[in-house]
N, C-alpha and C positions, 0 to 999 in steps of 0.2 A: 346759432349758438355754438360755442365751442364745447365738446362734451369732455367730461372728467370723470372717469370711472373710480370705483373704491375698490381696494382689496381688503376683505374682512379676515383677520389674522387670529385664530384660536391657537395660541403658542402651546397651550397644554396638548392639544390634540397632535400638534407637531411632535412634540417631544415623546409622546406616548406611542404614536402609530407612524411617525414619518421615517424616511430612510434617506441616507446620504444627505445632500444639502437639504432635502426636505424635512428633515429633522429640525433644522435651524438651531443647532446646538452651539454655534460659534458665531462671532460677530462677521467673520470672513463669509461664511455660508449666507447669513442674513443679507449681506452687502449684495451677494451675487444673486439672490432671490429678488431682492428689491428692484435690481436692475430688470429682470425678467419681468415682474409685474408691471413695471413702468413701460417696457418696450412691447411686451405681447399681450398685455390686458389693457393698456391704455389707462393705468391707473396714475391718479395724481394724489390720492388720499390713501392713507393706510388706517384702517381701524385695529389697533393693538390690544386685544383681549388680555387682561392680567391674569396671573396665576392667583389660585386661592390663597396662597401664602402671603399675598399682599395686604389682606384683610384679616384682623385678629379672629381666631376661630378655633375649631376642634375637628380634627379628623378622626372619623371612626372606621374601624374595621373589624369583621368578624373573625374569630379565632382561627389563627393560621394563615390570614390574609394581610395584604398591605395595600394601602390607597396607591392606585397606579401613577398618579402625578407625583407623590413622595418619591417613588422608586425611580421615576424616568428623569426627574429634574435634579437629583441629587449630584450629578457631575456637571451641572452648569455653574461656572465660576465667575460669570460676568453680570452686571447690573443692566437688565434690558431696558429699564427705564432711562437710563443715561445713553445707552447705545442706540435705541430705536430712533428717537428724535434726530440725533446727530446724523446717523448714517442716512435717514430720509432726506434731511436737508442737503446733504452732500450729493444725492442722486436727483434731486428735484422733486421730492415728494413731500407732504404735509402729513404729520403723524397726529392721530387722535387717540387719547386713551378710551378704551372701550370697557365700560362698566354695566353691570346688571341692576336693575332696580327690584325686580320680584323674584329673587334668586338666592335668598339668605340660607338656604339649607335646611336640614332636618336631622334629627336623632336617628341612629340606626334602629329599623325595626326589629321586633322579635323574629327569632329563627323561622318558626311556624309561618308567620305572615311572609316572610322573604322568599319562602319555597313555594308559596301557592300563589301570591299575587303582589308582584313588585316591579321594579324595572326589567328590561330585558335582560337576559343571561349576562350580558357584557356590562351593561352600563349601570353601575351603581347598586346592583342587586345586594352585595355583600359589603359595601363601604360607603360612607356618606361623609359630608361636611356640614357644619353649621356655624354661622357667625356667632362671635361671642355676645354681640348685642342681642340677637334672637334667643339665645340660650338663657341670658340674664333676663330677659324680658318676654317670656312666652305670651304674656297678655297682650302683646302688640300684633301677633298673628291674626290674620283675617279669621273671623268664625262665623258658623252658621247659626241658626236660631236656637240649636241646642247646645251650644257653646263649643262644638268641636272645631278644631283648627285646621286650617290648610298651611302645613310647615312651609317655610320659605317665602311666603307671601306676607309682608307686613302691611298693615292698613294705614294708609296715608292720611287718614282722618285724626291720627295723633300728630300734634306739633311736635312732639318728641321724635316720632319717627322721621318727619321730614326734615327736622334739624340734624338727626343722626347721618342722614344719607347725604344732605349737604356738606357737612363737617368731613365725613369719610371720604367723598370724592375730593374735596380740597385738600386733604391729608395726602391722598395717593398722588396728586398733582404737584404737591409742593416741592420746590427745587429742581424740578425738571422742565424739559423745554417742549412739550407737547403744544400743539397749534390749537387744539379743541378737545372736547370731551363728546364722546357718543354714549348716549344712555340707551340701552336695549330693554325693551319690555317684554323679551322672551322669558320664559320661566321653564325650569326643568321640575318643578315641584309636581307632586301627584295631582292630576286634574280633579276639579270638582266633579262629584257625581252628576250634577245638573248644573246648567250655567247661573242660575240665581241662587246658588246655594250659600255662597259666602258674601260677608259684607255687613253683618249685623252688630258690629262692635258698638260700644256704649256711645261714642261720640257721634257716630251716624245715627243711632237710635234718638238720641237727645237733638241733633240737629234738625232731623225730618220731623221729630214731635213738635218743635218750635215753630218750624215753617209751615207744615200742613196739618198739624192737629192730630195725627195719627201715630200709634205706637207700633213700630214695624216688626216687634218682637212679640206682640200680643194681639194685633188687629189686623184686619184686611188693609192694603194699602195699595196706591198706585205704583206698580212696578217700574214704569219708565221714569216717574219722577224720582225714585230711589236709585236707578241705574245712572240718572243725570247727576244726581248728588255725588255718588261714588266718583263719577268723572271730574267733578269740580275739584275734588281733593288732589287728583293727579295734575290738574291745571294749576292749582294753587302751589304745588311742589315745584312744578317747572318755572313758575313765576319766581318762587324763592331762589331756586338753583340759578337762574338767570343772573339775578341780583347779586349772588355770591360770586359769579365768574366774572361779572362786568370788569371789577378793578384789574383783573389780570388780562383782560382783552382777549379771552378765550371763545372760540366759537361752540356752539351747542348744537349738536344733532341727536335726533330721536328716532329710534326704529320701532316700527309698529306693524301689526297685521294689517292686511288690506281690509278696508271696511270701516264702519263706525262704532265698533265695539272691540274690547280687547280680545274677545274670542278664547278657543281653548289654549291652555287648561285653566283660564282665569275667571271667565264669566262675561257678563253682558253689560260691564262696566262701560259707560259712553266714552269714546274717545273724542275730545273737542278739538280735533287737530286743526280744523278750520280756524278756531278762535287762537290756537297757538301761532298760526301762521299770520293772521291779521293783526295779532297784537305784538308782532315781532319777539315772541319769547323764544323762538328757535330760529337757527340759521339754516338748517338742513332737516329734511324728513325722509327717512328711508322706510318704504312701504314693501309689503309682500313678505314680511317676517313670518317665520313658521317655528313654533315652540316644540312641535310633535316629533321633528326629525332632526337628527345631528346634521349640521350643515357640513361635516367633514366626511364621516363616513356612512352617511345617510341610514344609520340604523334608527328604528323607532324606540323612542324613549319610554313610552308608557303604552305598550300595545294592548294591554288588557283593560285599559281605562281611558276612553275617550270622551265620556260625558255626553249628555244631550240637552236640548232646550236653547240652542244658540240663536239669537237673531239674525246672525250672519255667521257663516262657519267656512273659513278658507280651506279647511281639509277635503270638504266635498263640493265646496262651490255654492253650498245653499245661500240662497238670497243675494247672491253676487253675480254681476255680468263678468263677462271674459276679462282677463287682465288688460287686454288693449284697450277695449270699450271702457273700462273703468277709469283707465289713465284719461282718455279723452273727455268723457262725459261728466266725471266728478271732480278729479284732481286738477287737470289742467285749467278750468276757469278760475279756481282758487289761486294757483301759483302764478297765473299769467299776470296778475296784478301786483304781486307782492315780491320784495327782494328775497325771501326764502327760496332755497332750492331744493327740488325734489329729485330723489334717486329711487331706482327700483331694485329690490333684492333679487338675485338670480342664483343664490346658493343652493336653492332645493330644486333647481331645474337643470335638465340636461342642456349644454350650450346647443343654441340654434342660432345661426348667423342671421337667418331671416327674420325670426321673431325679434332678436335683439336689434336688428337694424329699423324694423318697424317702430320699436318701442323708442328708439332715438330719433325717429321723424317727428315725434310729438315735442312741440316746442317749450313744453313745460317740464320735460324730463332732462335734468342736466346730465344724468349718467346712471350706470349701472354698478350694481355691487357684486363681486365674485369672492367665492372662497380660494383663499390661498392654499389650503390644504389640498383640495381636489386638483387644483393646478399643479402644484410642486410633487404630488405623490400619485401619479396615476396608475403605478403597478399596484400599489397598496389598496387603492379603491377598486380596483379590478377585482383583487382577490378577496375583497371583504375580510381584511386580515385583522381581526380584532385581538391582537396579542395581549392585550391587558387581561 
């Protein structure tokens, strides 16, 4: 099988931390980097992550501070959505738009909370962003039994939420020549205190009661049935999104943590990835994603809040085989019989030619995913330069 690697481009990180061509602040620099990604990383696909400004929302900043992406993107005068697909095509690459599903942002926390328990000192301690939809509809955020919200994570049990994301992604794609859409399930939201904390929104309660005769907000209930129900809403969304993309003939890729649950910081929601593959809901699956660590500078996003109670936890390997064994024993048998393609994310691992070579000997693994930032900015990475 011919291997085809992917380069994941978090353009905001390039603009904030990058240096020289590694900042990608001009089309010429972008073209040069694309050629290196193709030639040195074996890339055939780019996942281009859009800037926050592309989605209607609100930037918050504490007194005397400015959101870093606003400061560092102010001198960019070209349309990346026009330039990226065009240049990618010219150098023989395919460009996918990179979007997030569980990362709709949050209001800025009070000063006292920010000082004692928030993001790390660099990442979002005194600034934040929240989508307009999330601000206007706080009732759609996932809630625990006491009604407390996990900001940034919207419940897919609401048809209105699924419709919003389908329309949002189609709006972002409209008029541009991306080859596909990459939906990432990573989240920068504050982690749940324990894995089964959130997911008690009214539609979930109502549907569980109708199916199993138990009120999840007032009675004991079967946790696994509830986790599976939450997973069904995600599958429902992907089915609806697939139908929305079909007229445009765009490929659909999804990025998930390794294993069968969403994992930190989101919970034990079942990942029905086998069903997505067998039903043809997706064209590509990227596994081994990590929400806890920035893929560019590798700082820990929520060092004080890890949560507990996960059925599988990619952060410490709990209840998971090794990566190589997992690919062979669990993923390969499913993908061997299906047209969907399997990719393994490597943005959170040091480069290892030996391990990468072994991964690629697996006939089900189409390719690996690398961080453009770490490849393009080795000096900044070595310094750990958090200039923001």
